C-alpha positions in Angstrom: -39.0 -16.4 -7.4 -38.6 -15.0 -11.0 -40.6 -12.0 -10.0 -38.4 -11.4 -7.0 -35.2 -11.6 -9.0 -36.7 -9.2 -11.6 -37.4 -6.6 -8.8 -33.9 -7.1 -7.4 -32.4 -6.4 -10.8 -34.7 -3.3 -11.2 -33.6 -2.0 -7.8 -29.9 -2.5 -8.5 -30.1 -0.8 -11.9 -32.1 2.1 -10.4 -29.5 2.6 -7.6 -26.7 2.5 -10.2 -28.4 5.0 -12.4 -29.1 7.3 -9.5 -25.5 7.0 -8.3 -24.2 7.9 -11.7 -26.6 10.7 -12.0 -25.5 12.0 -8.6 -21.9 12.0 -9.7 -22.7 14.0 -12.8 -24.8 16.5 -10.8 -22.0 17.0 -8.3 -19.4 17.3 -11.2 -21.5 19.9 -12.9 -21.9 21.9 -9.7 -18.2 21.9 -8.8 -16.5 21.7 -12.2 -13.5 24.0 -12.7 -13.0 24.9 -16.4 -9.5 25.6 -17.7 -8.6 29.2 -18.1 -8.1 30.8 -21.5 -4.4 31.0 -20.8 -4.2 27.2 -20.1 -6.2 26.3 -23.2 -3.9 28.6 -25.3 -0.9 26.7 -23.9 -2.3 23.3 -25.1 -0.6 23.5 -28.5 2.5 22.0 -29.9 5.6 24.2 -30.5 9.3 23.8 -31.1 9.9 22.6 -27.5 6.9 20.4 -26.7 4.7 18.0 -28.7 1.2 17.7 -27.5 -0.9 14.6 -28.1 -4.6 14.4 -27.1 -6.3 11.0 -27.0 -7.0 8.6 -24.1 -4.7 10.9 -22.1 -3.1 14.3 -22.7 0.6 13.8 -23.4 3.4 16.4 -23.4 6.6 15.1 -25.1 9.8 17.0 -25.0 11.4 17.7 -28.4 14.9 18.2 -27.0 17.1 16.2 -24.6 14.4 13.8 -23.3 15.1 12.2 -20.0 14.7 8.6 -19.1 12.1 9.5 -16.4 8.4 10.1 -17.3 5.6 11.6 -15.2 2.1 10.3 -14.9 -0.2 13.1 -13.5 -3.5 12.6 -11.8 -5.7 15.8 -11.9 -7.8 17.2 -9.1 -11.5 16.4 -8.8 -13.9 18.0 -11.3 -11.2 19.9 -13.2 -10.5 20.3 -16.9 -7.1 18.6 -17.1 -6.0 21.3 -19.5 -5.9 23.7 -16.6 -2.7 22.1 -15.5 -0.8 22.8 -18.7 0.8 26.0 -17.4 2.5 24.1 -14.5 3.2 20.9 -16.4 4.4 22.1 -19.7 7.6 23.5 -18.2 8.4 19.9 -17.1 8.2 18.8 -20.7 10.4 21.7 -21.8 13.0 20.4 -19.2 13.0 17.0 -20.8 10.3 15.0 -18.9 7.5 13.4 -20.7 4.2 14.1 -18.9 1.1 12.1 -19.3 -2.0 13.8 -17.8 -4.6 11.1 -17.2 -8.3 11.3 -18.0 -10.4 10.1 -15.1 -13.9 8.6 -14.9 -16.3 11.4 -14.0 -13.2 13.7 -13.6 -12.6 12.0 -10.3 -9.2 10.4 -9.9 -10.2 8.3 -6.9 -12.3 6.2 -9.3 -9.3 5.5 -11.5 -6.4 5.0 -9.2 -4.9 2.3 -11.4 -5.0 4.2 -14.7 -1.3 5.0 -14.4 -0.6 1.4 -15.5 -2.3 2.0 -18.8 -0.5 5.3 -19.3 2.8 3.6 -18.7 2.0 0.7 -21.0 1.2 3.2 -23.7 4.7 4.7 -23.4 6.9 1.6 -23.5 10.0 3.6 -24.4 10.0 5.2 -20.9 11.1 2.7 -18.3 11.2 4.9 -15.2 8.2 6.8 -13.8 7.2 9.3 -11.2 3.5 9.3 -10.1 2.3 12.8 -9.4 -1.1 14.3 -8.6 -2.9 17.4 -7.2 -5.7 17.4 -4.6 -7.8 14.2 -5.0 -5.4 13.3 -7.7 -2.6 13.5 -5.2 -4.4 11.1 -2.9 -5.1 8.8 -5.8 -1.4 8.9 -6.8 -0.6 7.8 -3.2 -2.9 4.9 -3.6 -1.3 3.8 -6.9 2.2 4.1 -5.4 1.2 2.1 -2.3 -0.3 -0.7 -4.5 2.5 -0.6 -7.2 5.7 0.3 -5.4 7.8 -1.4 -8.1 6.2 0.6 -10.9 7.5 4.0 -9.8 10.8 5.6 -8.9 9.2 8.3 -6.8 6.0 10.2 -5.8 5.3 13.9 -6.0 2.1 15.1 -4.4 0.7 18.6 -4.9 -1.2 20.0 -2.0 -2.7 16.7 -0.7 -1.9 13.6 1.2 -2.1 9.8 0.9 -5.2 8.2 2.4 -4.7 6.5 5.8 -5.5 3.1 4.3 -2.7 3.4 1.8 -0.2 5.3 4.0 3.2 5.9 2.4 5.0 6.0 5.8 7.1 3.0 4.9 7.4 3.7 1.2 11.0 2.9 0.1 11.4 5.6 -2.6 11.5 9.4 -2.6 8.2 11.2 -1.8 7.9 15.0 -2.2 5.0 17.1 -1.0 4.7 20.6 -2.6 1.9 22.4 -0.7 0.2 25.7 -0.2 1.3 27.5 2.9 0.7 30.6 5.0 2.9 33.6 4.4 5.3 32.3 7.1 5.6 29.0 5.3 3.5 27.0 7.7 1.2 24.3 6.0 -2.5 24.1 6.7 -3.3 22.4 10.0 -4.9 19.5 8.1 -1.6 18.7 6.5 0.2 18.6 9.8 -2.4 16.1 11.1 -1.7 13.8 8.0 2.1 14.0 8.3 2.2 10.5 9.6 1.1 9.2 6.2 4.3 10.4 4.5 7.7 8.8 5.0 9.8 10.5 7.7 12.3 11.2 4.9 9.8 12.9 2.6 10.6 16.4 1.4 8.0 19.1 2.0 8.2 22.3 0.0 5.9 25.2 1.0 4.5 27.7 -1.4 4.1 30.7 1.0 1.0 32.7 0.2 -0.2 30.1 -2.4 -3.7 28.6 -2.6 -5.0 25.2 -3.6 -6.5 26.0 -7.0 -3.5 28.0 -8.2 -1.5 24.8 -8.7 -3.2 25.0 -12.1 -5.1 27.7 -14.0 -8.9 27.5 -13.7 -12.0 29.6 -13.9 -14.3 29.1 -11.0 -15.0 25.7 -9.5 -16.4 24.6 -6.1 -13.3 24.4 -4.0 -13.4 26.6 -0.8 -9.9 28.1 -0.1 -8.6 28.4 3.4 -7.3 31.9 2.7 -6.9 34.5 0.0 -3.7 34.3 -1.9 -0.9 36.7 -1.0 1.0 36.0 -4.2 -0.2 36.1 -7.8 -1.1 33.0 -9.8 2.0 33.5 -12.1 4.2 33.8 -9.0 2.7 30.6 -7.6 3.2 28.8 -10.9 6.9 29.7 -11.0 7.4 28.4 -7.4 5.5 25.2 -8.1 7.4 24.5 -11.3 10.7 25.2 -9.7 10.0 22.9 -6.7 8.6 20.1 -9.0 11.7 20.3 -11.2 13.9 20.0 -8.1 11.9 16.9 -7.1 12.2 15.3 -10.6 15.8 16.1 -11.0 16.6 14.6 -7.6 14.7 11.4 -8.5 16.2 11.3 -12.0 19.8 11.9 -11.0 20.6 8.3 -10.0 19.2 7.2 -13.4 21.3 9.6 -15.3 24.5 9.0 -13.2 24.2 5.5 -11.7 26.8 4.7 -9.0 29.4 2.5 -10.4 30.1 -0.8 -8.7 33.1 -0.8 -6.3 36.4 -1.6 -7.8 37.6 -5.1 -7.0 40.6 -5.4 -4.6 44.0 -5.3 -6.0 45.2 -8.7 -7.4 41.8 -10.0 -8.3 
């Protein structure tokens, strides 16, 4: 019996090692490094404080808003590649926490937003946001923790069917690549049922998947060649994301006052 148990342990350990090794091999084959532009933007200045640690945090130095953003990066990406499209959110007053993921794969760390929020206790309202696999993982977190967030912003992805947000009671925005006429990829139309009927979809005509950040290489296969430049796509993505965040933040900044009591009371 002891010998059998020993062999079972050996087999389990071997499978675990091979699985981890396979993840690392896949990561290395598909990894998208941050561009030089993105790395250069990962510095503090008069507008944004940058803190690297368990996560990468962008803190606004002026007019901070009561709403923070937890961001889940796409699979096998250097999270610094998202600085060009996330830094402007911090300049606008939103604290942004970009979450490090195990094996650079957000689906393995869907609950990490909780730790990011706990590490920033002065922020009491949050939006969960993510790109690609990170967008799907953000949907999982929102589904499992609806009380922890005030809204969801998904970049070019969709919630998994097993954690559909169709009945999610808070704002959900989907900012996505689109054909030049504004039509989303067919795959997104097929997944529309996993978003609330009230969700807001914002197309980026002529945009592509990887230009939601700024990367060099990587293993993602695009559906089409871009018909706008990366800088043009960044400007559109930032503008759409700020619209989403401002819309979600507005009730927090200007809460509706309770109705006045009837005369004589």
